[in-house]
NURO-675289 format. One record per residue (C-alpha): chain; z, x, y. Coordinates in nm, 4 decimals. Layout:
# residues N
- chain / z / x / y
- A / Z / X / Y
...
END
This chain:
# residues 357
- chain / z / x / y
- A / 0.0066 / -2.7684 / 0.6209
- A / 0.0812 / -2.8531 / 0.9814
- A / 0.4332 / -2.9694 / 0.9039
- A / 0.5035 / -2.6575 / 0.7038
- A / 0.3836 / -2.4270 / 1.0013
- A / 0.5952 / -2.6397 / 1.2489
- A / 0.8992 / -2.5992 / 1.0166
- A / 0.8383 / -2.2183 / 0.9876
- A / 0.7941 / -2.1950 / 1.3600
- A / 1.1122 / -2.3774 / 1.4264
- A / 1.3015 / -2.1492 / 1.1945
- A / 1.1564 / -1.8373 / 1.3652
- A / 1.2448 / -1.9789 / 1.7123
- A / 1.6002 / -2.0556 / 1.5973
- A / 1.6298 / -1.7175 / 1.4389
- A / 1.5163 / -1.5485 / 1.7613
- A / 1.7815 / -1.7291 / 1.9491
- A / 2.0601 / -1.6336 / 1.7052
- A / 1.9490 / -1.2923 / 1.6391
- A / 2.0966 / -1.0223 / 1.8522
- A / 1.8039 / -0.7796 / 1.9048
- A / 1.8857 / -0.4139 / 1.8768
- A / 1.6745 / -0.1155 / 1.8764
- A / 1.5555 / -0.0268 / 1.5232
- A / 1.7186 / 0.2722 / 1.3878
- A / 1.5005 / 0.5894 / 1.4095
- A / 1.5703 / 0.7747 / 1.0937
- A / 1.4371 / 1.1335 / 1.0530
- A / 1.2167 / 1.2261 / 0.7656
- A / 1.3681 / 1.5607 / 0.6523
- A / 1.0827 / 1.6306 / 0.3963
- A / 0.8040 / 1.5686 / 0.6486
- A / 0.7892 / 1.8262 / 0.9366
- A / 0.9633 / 2.1105 / 0.7593
- A / 0.7214 / 2.0847 / 0.4591
- A / 0.4344 / 2.0786 / 0.7013
- A / 0.5489 / 2.3839 / 0.8770
- A / 0.6618 / 2.5925 / 0.5739
- A / 0.4236 / 2.5125 / 0.3076
- A / 0.0371 / 2.5686 / 0.2543
- A / -0.1085 / 2.3084 / 0.0277
- A / -0.4673 / 2.3208 / -0.1241
- A / -0.7033 / 2.0968 / 0.0703
- A / -0.4804 / 2.0539 / 0.3634
- A / -0.6821 / 1.9112 / 0.6434
- A / -0.9871 / 1.9016 / 0.4303
- A / -1.2854 / 1.6840 / 0.5106
- A / -1.3486 / 1.4748 / 0.2004
- A / -1.5981 / 1.1941 / 0.2391
- A / -1.4521 / 0.8859 / 0.0795
- A / -1.7778 / 0.7522 / -0.0488
- A / -1.8263 / 1.0693 / -0.2670
- A / -1.4561 / 1.1844 / -0.3383
- A / -1.3605 / 0.8829 / -0.5313
- A / -1.6501 / 0.9584 / -0.7782
- A / -1.5685 / 1.3206 / -0.8192
- A / -1.4934 / 1.4117 / -1.1770
- A / -1.4566 / 1.7913 / -1.1061
- A / -1.1589 / 1.9367 / -1.2970
- A / -0.8677 / 1.9899 / -1.0709
- A / -0.7947 / 2.3532 / -0.9471
- A / -0.5051 / 2.5592 / -1.0675
- A / -0.3276 / 2.4902 / -0.7391
- A / -0.3476 / 2.1046 / -0.7872
- A / -0.2303 / 2.1450 / -1.1507
- A / 0.0623 / 2.3232 / -1.0311
- A / 0.1397 / 2.0761 / -0.7592
- A / 0.1142 / 1.7988 / -1.0207
- A / 0.3551 / 1.9765 / -1.2456
- A / 0.6063 / 2.0509 / -0.9649
- A / 0.6053 / 1.7148 / -0.7983
- A / 0.5132 / 1.4768 / -1.0854
- A / 0.6386 / 1.6724 / -1.3934
- A / 0.2866 / 1.6530 / -1.5219
- A / 0.1781 / 1.9177 / -1.7939
- A / -0.1832 / 1.9417 / -1.8931
- A / -0.0822 / 2.0206 / -2.2536
- A / 0.1203 / 1.6944 / -2.2884
- A / -0.1212 / 1.4645 / -2.0915
- A / -0.3002 / 1.3233 / -2.3992
- A / 0.0330 / 1.2427 / -2.5663
- A / 0.1728 / 1.0954 / -2.2507
- A / -0.1406 / 0.8638 / -2.1981
- A / -0.1217 / 0.7616 / -2.5640
- A / 0.2526 / 0.6701 / -2.5322
- A / 0.1695 / 0.4405 / -2.2411
- A / -0.1410 / 0.3042 / -2.4153
- A / 0.0811 / 0.2046 / -2.7088
- A / 0.3277 / 0.0131 / -2.4829
- A / 0.0403 / -0.1734 / -2.3131
- A / -0.1200 / -0.2565 / -2.6518
- A / 0.2099 / -0.3827 / -2.7894
- A / 0.2231 / -0.6606 / -2.5289
- A / -0.0320 / -0.9028 / -2.6563
- A / -0.0479 / -1.1232 / -2.3385
- A / -0.1064 / -0.8360 / -2.1059
- A / -0.4793 / -0.7894 / -2.0143
- A / -0.5896 / -0.4634 / -1.8574
- A / -0.7814 / -0.1412 / -1.9342
- A / -0.6423 / 0.1142 / -2.1699
- A / -0.8832 / 0.3839 / -2.0669
- A / -0.7276 / 0.7326 / -1.9975
- A / -0.8157 / 0.7321 / -1.6295
- A / -0.6588 / 0.3914 / -1.5724
- A / -0.3301 / 0.4778 / -1.7339
- A / -0.3093 / 0.8227 / -1.5866
- A / -0.2762 / 0.6627 / -1.2417
- A / 0.0417 / 0.4759 / -1.3413
- A / 0.1853 / 0.7888 / -1.5186
- A / 0.1481 / 0.9934 / -1.2042
- A / 0.2808 / 0.7198 / -0.9805
- A / 0.6091 / 0.7186 / -1.1872
- A / 0.6269 / 1.0886 / -1.2661
- A / 0.5364 / 1.0482 / -1.6339
- A / 0.8353 / 0.8120 / -1.7169
- A / 0.6899 / 0.5911 / -1.9852
- A / 0.9058 / 0.2922 / -1.9351
- A / 0.8731 / 0.3005 / -1.5498
- A / 0.4983 / 0.3437 / -1.5810
- A / 0.4713 / 0.0599 / -1.8201
- A / 0.6835 / -0.1685 / -1.5840
- A / 0.4382 / -0.0800 / -1.3095
- A / 0.1442 / -0.1780 / -1.5326
- A / 0.3102 / -0.5067 / -1.5987
- A / 0.3734 / -0.5775 / -1.2258
- A / 0.0213 / -0.4636 / -1.1299
- A / -0.1213 / -0.7284 / -1.3660
- A / 0.1509 / -0.9916 / -1.2864
- A / 0.0459 / -0.9786 / -0.9236
- A / -0.2813 / -1.1449 / -1.0159
- A / -0.1274 / -1.3957 / -1.2434
- A / 0.1460 / -1.5026 / -0.9988
- A / -0.0583 / -1.5100 / -0.6828
- A / -0.4307 / -1.5365 / -0.7763
- A / -0.4958 / -1.6577 / -0.4250
- A / -0.4353 / -1.3031 / -0.2969
- A / -0.7172 / -1.1690 / -0.5028
- A / -0.9846 / -1.4329 / -0.4434
- A / -1.1753 / -1.2037 / -0.2091
- A / -1.0893 / -0.8736 / -0.3746
- A / -1.4672 / -0.7994 / -0.4358
- A / -1.6547 / -0.5885 / -0.1833
- A / -1.9357 / -0.8419 / -0.1814
- A / -1.6929 / -1.1230 / -0.0896
- A / -1.4823 / -0.9154 / 0.1712
- A / -1.7729 / -0.8055 / 0.4054
- A / -1.6699 / -1.0306 / 0.6994
- A / -1.3094 / -0.9041 / 0.6709
- A / -1.4080 / -0.5380 / 0.6541
- A / -1.6428 / -0.5931 / 0.9484
- A / -1.3460 / -0.6729 / 1.1537
- A / -1.2484 / -0.3048 / 1.1479
- A / -0.8966 / -0.3666 / 1.0485
- A / -0.8605 / -0.0844 / 0.7978
- A / -0.9865 / 0.2630 / 0.7523
- A / -0.9183 / 0.5815 / 0.5470
- A / -0.9403 / 0.9002 / 0.7564
- A / -1.2090 / 1.1409 / 0.6328
- A / -0.9711 / 1.4389 / 0.6715
- A / -0.6613 / 1.4751 / 0.4569
- A / -0.3352 / 1.5516 / 0.6487
- A / -0.1312 / 1.8744 / 0.6377
- A / 0.0064 / 1.8021 / 0.3011
- A / -0.3414 / 1.7061 / 0.1507
- A / -0.2542 / 1.3307 / 0.1596
- A / -0.4953 / 1.0448 / 0.2445
- A / -0.4161 / 0.8686 / 0.5719
- A / -0.4679 / 0.4983 / 0.5773
- A / -0.4774 / 0.3146 / 0.9084
- A / -0.4182 / -0.0750 / 0.9313
- A / -0.4577 / -0.2303 / 1.2603
- A / -0.2692 / -0.5646 / 1.2289
- A / -0.3262 / -0.6916 / 1.5742
- A / -0.7041 / -0.6941 / 1.5193
- A / -0.6484 / -0.9753 / 1.2669
- A / -0.8147 / -1.2923 / 1.3817
- A / -0.6115 / -1.5646 / 1.2300
- A / -0.8664 / -1.8324 / 1.3154
- A / -1.1400 / -1.6690 / 1.1080
- A / -0.9511 / -1.4666 / 0.8397
- A / -0.6769 / -1.5837 / 0.6039
- A / -0.3616 / -1.3770 / 0.5017
- A / -0.5100 / -1.3776 / 0.1561
- A / -0.8256 / -1.2249 / 0.2739
- A / -0.6197 / -0.9488 / 0.4532
- A / -0.4259 / -0.8898 / 0.1326
- A / -0.7578 / -0.8515 / -0.0712
- A / -0.9021 / -0.6001 / 0.1729
- A / -0.5798 / -0.3971 / 0.1785
- A / -0.5647 / -0.4031 / -0.1890
- A / -0.9298 / -0.2598 / -0.2209
- A / -0.8498 / 0.0157 / 0.0266
- A / -0.5642 / 0.1132 / -0.1988
- A / -0.7685 / 0.0949 / -0.5021
- A / -1.0469 / 0.3245 / -0.3717
- A / -0.7889 / 0.5960 / -0.2774
- A / -0.6093 / 0.5555 / -0.6079
- A / -0.9265 / 0.6509 / -0.8017
- A / -0.9079 / 1.0099 / -0.6389
- A / -0.7220 / 1.2436 / -0.8652
- A / -0.5924 / 1.4483 / -0.5664
- A / -0.4500 / 1.1294 / -0.4069
- A / -0.2853 / 1.0324 / -0.7332
- A / -0.0911 / 1.3627 / -0.6969
- A / -0.0296 / 1.3959 / -0.3287
- A / 0.0158 / 1.0225 / -0.2353
- A / -0.0853 / 0.8618 / 0.0842
- A / 0.0433 / 0.8217 / 0.4579
- A / 0.0130 / 0.4742 / 0.6077
- A / -0.0238 / 0.4204 / 0.9786
- A / 0.0419 / 0.0627 / 1.0907
- A / -0.0867 / -0.0281 / 1.4372
- A / 0.1018 / -0.3342 / 1.5625
- A / -0.0734 / -0.3576 / 1.9040
- A / -0.1692 / -0.7261 / 1.9658
- A / 0.0617 / -0.8609 / 1.6956
- A / 0.1749 / -1.2069 / 1.8070
- A / 0.3156 / -1.5541 / 1.7067
- A / -0.0246 / -1.6578 / 1.5635
- A / 0.0128 / -1.3579 / 1.3131
- A / 0.3905 / -1.4140 / 1.2497
- A / 0.3348 / -1.7770 / 1.1576
- A / 0.1098 / -1.6728 / 0.8740
- A / 0.3788 / -1.4847 / 0.6818
- A / 0.5423 / -1.7073 / 0.4303
- A / 0.8220 / -1.5688 / 0.2125
- A / 0.5812 / -1.5538 / -0.0825
- A / 0.3368 / -1.3529 / 0.1118
- A / 0.5937 / -1.1047 / 0.2378
- A / 0.7133 / -1.0603 / -0.1123
- A / 0.3690 / -0.9819 / -0.2404
- A / 0.2990 / -0.7413 / 0.0358
- A / 0.6199 / -0.5522 / -0.0433
- A / 0.5526 / -0.5622 / -0.4072
- A / 0.2141 / -0.4063 / -0.3404
- A / 0.3909 / -0.1073 / -0.1568
- A / 0.6632 / -0.0545 / -0.4030
- A / 0.6550 / -0.0517 / -0.7790
- A / 0.3435 / -0.2677 / -0.8344
- A / 0.0651 / -0.0530 / -0.7333
- A / -0.0176 / 0.3028 / -0.8799
- A / -0.0118 / 0.5080 / -0.5557
- A / 0.2735 / 0.6847 / -0.3862
- A / 0.3444 / 0.5882 / -0.0275
- A / 0.4970 / 0.9068 / 0.0987
- A / 0.5341 / 0.7933 / 0.4604
- A / 0.4821 / 0.4720 / 0.6581
- A / 0.4417 / 0.5157 / 1.0416
- A / 0.4681 / 0.2026 / 1.2686
- A / 0.3260 / 0.2311 / 1.6239
- A / 0.2897 / -0.0093 / 1.9244
- A / 0.5582 / -0.2399 / 1.7694
- A / 0.7105 / -0.5157 / 1.9919
- A / 1.0091 / -0.7401 / 1.9783
- A / 0.8127 / -0.9787 / 1.7574
- A / 0.7674 / -0.6943 / 1.5072
- A / 1.1279 / -0.6206 / 1.5281
- A / 1.2106 / -0.9885 / 1.4106
- A / 0.9553 / -0.9653 / 1.1413
- A / 1.0798 / -0.6409 / 1.0157
- A / 1.4398 / -0.7731 / 1.0012
- A / 1.3160 / -1.0356 / 0.7631
- A / 1.1056 / -0.7784 / 0.5467
- A / 1.3664 / -0.5152 / 0.5393
- A / 1.5953 / -0.6791 / 0.2781
- A / 1.2999 / -0.6790 / 0.0312
- A / 1.2471 / -0.3011 / 0.0715
- A / 1.4079 / -0.0444 / -0.1508
- A / 1.6127 / 0.2196 / 0.0067
- A / 1.3613 / 0.4845 / -0.0775
- A / 1.0807 / 0.3021 / 0.1054
- A / 1.3104 / 0.2171 / 0.3998
- A / 1.3856 / 0.5894 / 0.4439
- A / 1.0053 / 0.6636 / 0.4486
- A / 0.9352 / 0.4334 / 0.7393
- A / 0.9363 / 0.5647 / 1.0990
- A / 0.8942 / 0.3751 / 1.4263
- A / 0.7055 / 0.5389 / 1.7208
- A / 0.6521 / 0.2638 / 1.9747
- A / 0.3835 / 0.3875 / 2.2147
- A / 0.4943 / 0.7499 / 2.1921
- A / 0.1791 / 0.9362 / 2.0619
- A / 0.3550 / 1.2611 / 2.0969
- A / 0.6014 / 1.1385 / 1.8297
- A / 0.3177 / 1.0311 / 1.6082
- A / 0.1429 / 1.3637 / 1.6568
- A / 0.4453 / 1.5494 / 1.5255
- A / 0.3921 / 1.4001 / 1.1753
- A / 0.0194 / 1.3285 / 1.1750
- A / -0.1798 / 1.6064 / 1.3383
- A / -0.4088 / 1.4918 / 1.6251
- A / -0.6757 / 1.7154 / 1.4737
- A / -0.7452 / 1.4451 / 1.2071
- A / -0.6709 / 1.1374 / 1.4123
- A / -0.9329 / 0.9114 / 1.5920
- A / -0.9475 / 0.9193 / 1.9669
- A / -0.7833 / 0.5788 / 1.9709
- A / -0.4629 / 0.7534 / 1.8756
- A / -0.4836 / 1.0519 / 2.1004
- A / -0.6716 / 1.2595 / 1.8321
- A / -0.9748 / 1.4873 / 1.8237
- A / -1.1868 / 1.2797 / 1.5988
- A / -1.4484 / 1.0047 / 1.6734
- A / -1.3183 / 0.6613 / 1.7531
- A / -1.1968 / 0.4434 / 1.4645
- A / -1.4647 / 0.3435 / 1.2131
- A / -1.4616 / 0.2164 / 0.8685
- A / -1.8253 / 0.2622 / 0.7700
- A / -1.7461 / 0.5215 / 0.4986
- A / -1.4715 / 0.2958 / 0.3636
- A / -1.7180 / 0.0038 / 0.3379
- A / -1.9839 / 0.2158 / 0.1653
- A / -1.7289 / 0.3499 / -0.0804
- A / -1.6098 / -0.0113 / -0.1675
- A / -1.9710 / -0.1321 / -0.1856
- A / -2.0349 / 0.1343 / -0.4558
- A / -1.7401 / 0.0009 / -0.6572
- A / -1.8523 / -0.3611 / -0.6948
- A / -1.8643 / -0.3340 / -1.0848
- A / -1.5091 / -0.1737 / -1.0879
- A / -1.3587 / -0.4498 / -0.8913
- A / -1.5433 / -0.7082 / -1.0995
- A / -1.3627 / -0.5512 / -1.4002
- A / -1.0325 / -0.5907 / -1.2269
- A / -1.0835 / -0.9610 / -1.1901
- A / -1.0169 / -1.0018 / -1.5510
- A / -0.6759 / -0.8243 / -1.5561
- A / -0.3490 / -1.0118 / -1.5713
- A / -0.1425 / -1.2229 / -1.8242
- A / -0.2986 / -1.4712 / -2.0683
- A / -0.2743 / -1.8132 / -1.9160
- A / -0.1105 / -1.6547 / -1.6201
- A / 0.2272 / -1.6693 / -1.8051
- A / 0.4248 / -1.3586 / -1.6974
- A / 0.7298 / -1.2573 / -1.8921
- A / 1.0507 / -1.3109 / -1.7084
- A / 1.1663 / -0.9553 / -1.7638
- A / 0.8841 / -0.8195 / -1.5552
- A / 1.0674 / -0.9212 / -1.2378
- A / 1.4332 / -0.8935 / -1.1666
- A / 1.6155 / -1.1581 / -0.9593
- A / 1.6692 / -1.0513 / -0.6144
- A / 1.8629 / -1.2106 / -0.3267
- A / 1.7859 / -1.2270 / 0.0480
- A / 2.0535 / -1.2244 / 0.3237
- A / 1.8787 / -1.5085 / 0.5089
- A / 1.9166 / -1.8121 / 0.2854
- A / 1.7510 / -2.0342 / 0.5484
- A / 1.4259 / -1.8140 / 0.5198
- A / 1.4531 / -1.8094 / 0.1323
- A / 1.5517 / -2.1654 / 0.0873
- A / 1.7273 / -2.1182 / -0.2422
- A / 1.8788 / -1.7760 / -0.1482
- A / 1.6613 / -1.6178 / -0.4174
- A / 1.3053 / -1.5022 / -0.4374
- A / 1.0878 / -1.7863 / -0.5775
- A / 0.9641 / -1.7608 / -0.9355
END
């Protein structure tokens, strides 16, 4: 383990010397500010307590049905047919182990705008994550993740944003690498996504992620193997049934710039275009996430950062996460067609020049 870390550190140091540090490109998000100004969404800025909302089985309003049809091509009269079509694909793959209940499959259909093949591919990858990297899910039970959650690394804001989306905050720099492993961080982030993905409104609206890099240092950077980076990126794109509509990075440093340069080639163009960097400029952040819903820590009008509601919501879902532990592929054998081969421009980082199997 020590030699692996020293080798990784040597690579990062050599990469730092060779790499010409340039300011990250600040790409505009044309569908963010204009939509917030010109549209009125149901439940915009609504206060929805997380511990209750994920259990809410109240039928969606006409406004939400309309939004689902306009944004996701979802039609109520076709929903049963669509769910059954996806169920047939899942059942046809004998080695695939997962739920076939309506509410489970509907999440994937909404995430992929009711494209059967893409939805099925996401189900495959969702289950393959566990089979390929079971260590990342070893603490994905609320009862096993209490210490990590007590570190106050993540929270889901109680208010929705201007487009009625959930806002997830992840404070990377608060991660204590001595007491908490990367796998425990992965497990806790996965559970945060799961609790939001159980909300019907969030399945339709998607989420906004706010990543706070304040305090991110070498001790964090040295934990990030190529396998781990690949798994984190996979969670964000095409392997989890939730739509990441925007990703906002704040308080980033030159170390983050280096890390992002390594992560960026794994990202799809769609996800890259949804990432925006703010540095320490809170005014820039407030132009896309209203201070009326942000904690005081980020210049907002709400009480300081707190994840007590998130922890309570997760504690109520212990049985659900126990069920998920059984998902995956029989004998952890994942069909080769589930993942396409990808290359990385830094062959010294990915030793073979390809993502590992």
